[in-house]
C-alpha positions as a printed Julia matrix, in Angstrom:
93×3 Matrix{Float64}:
 -30.03    5.39  -22.03
 -26.19    4.86  -20.77
 -24.98    1.71  -19.36
 -22.83    2.16  -16.02
 -19.67    0.82  -16.92
 -18.38   -2.63  -15.1
 -15.61   -3.44  -13.73
 -14.8    -0.52  -12.05
 -15.9    -1.29   -8.46
 -15.97    1.37   -6.29
 -15.6     4.42   -8.58
 -18.66    3.93  -10.49
 -20.5     6.69   -8.45
 -18.26    9.17  -10.44
 -20.7     8.2   -13.59
 -19.55    9.69  -16.72
 -17.23   12.2   -15.04
 -13.27   12.48  -14.91
 -12.75    9.93  -18.19
 -11.76    6.18  -18.66
  -8.19    6.55  -17.42
  -8.36    8.58  -14.11
 -11.54    6.23  -13.15
  -9.29    3.07  -13.86
  -6.32    4.89  -11.8
  -8.56    5.35   -9.02
 -10.16    2.06   -9.07
  -6.84    0.27   -8.46
  -5.62    2.5    -5.86
  -9.32    2.05   -3.83
  -9.13   -1.73   -4.07
  -5.46   -1.76   -2.62
  -6.33    0.7     0.3
  -9.42   -1.11    1.23
  -8.3    -4.49    1.35
  -6.64   -6.04    4.49
  -3.05   -5.64    5.17
  -0.26   -7.57    6.84
   0.55   -6.52    9.61
   4.44   -5.93   10.35
   4.2    -7.13   13.49
   2.05  -10.04   14.47
   2.06  -10.73   10.42
  -1.48  -11.51    9.95
  -3.74   -9.87    7.26
  -5.96   -7.87    9.67
  -4.41   -4.43    9.23
  -6.67   -1.78    7.93
  -6.21    1.96    6.47
  -7.32    4.78    8.98
  -6.08    7.7     7.38
  -3.62    8.5     4.96
  -0.56    6.13    5.93
  -2.09    5.38    9.13
  -2.96    1.84    9.72
  -4.41   -0.23   12.68
  -4.58   -3.55   13.11
  -7.29   -5.37   14.55
  -5.47   -8.56   15.89
  -3.05   -7.25   18.0
  -4.11   -3.38   18.45
  -1.04   -1.67   16.91
  -0.97    1.36   15.1
   1.95    1.91   12.37
   2.46    4.08    9.43
   3.23    2.47    5.65
   2.78    4.26    2.27
  -0.36    6.31    1.52
  -2.43    3.64    0.83
  -0.69    0.32    1.67
   1.65   -1.14    4.17
   4.14   -2.03    1.21
   7.73   -1.78    2.79
  10.1    -1.83    0.45
  13.78   -2.41    1.36
  16.73   -1.18   -0.93
  19.46   -3.39    0.44
  19.48   -6.82    1.76
  20.74   -7.65    5.39
  23.98   -9.51    3.56
  24.66   -6.74    1.69
  25.51   -3.84    4.29
  28.22   -5.75    6.02
  30.3    -5.61    2.59
  29.92   -2.18    1.94
  30.63   -1.28    5.33
  33.75   -3.7     5.42
  34.8    -1.98    1.87
  34.43    1.5     2.72
  36.78    0.95    5.62
  39.47   -0.8     3.7
  39.86    2.34    1.11
  41.06    4.73    3.76
């Protein structure tokens, strides 16, 4: 009899279907989406996923959006870089 795969967490439910790579990717996604996320308002790790991109914080009762599986907000520019870019653009005119 075949043994169940170890270390896959919630995707063991798929058994021998869908292949190893697909199941490992799915396992990583499900681990991220089911763990508590950091709330952007109260900074506590009490935010949980309601649906695709929608999260709610159990501490401050706020509902907010984020990425599909996590509340990972990434900034492309820091606060210090933005005023310098604006000043440079105004000087070029």
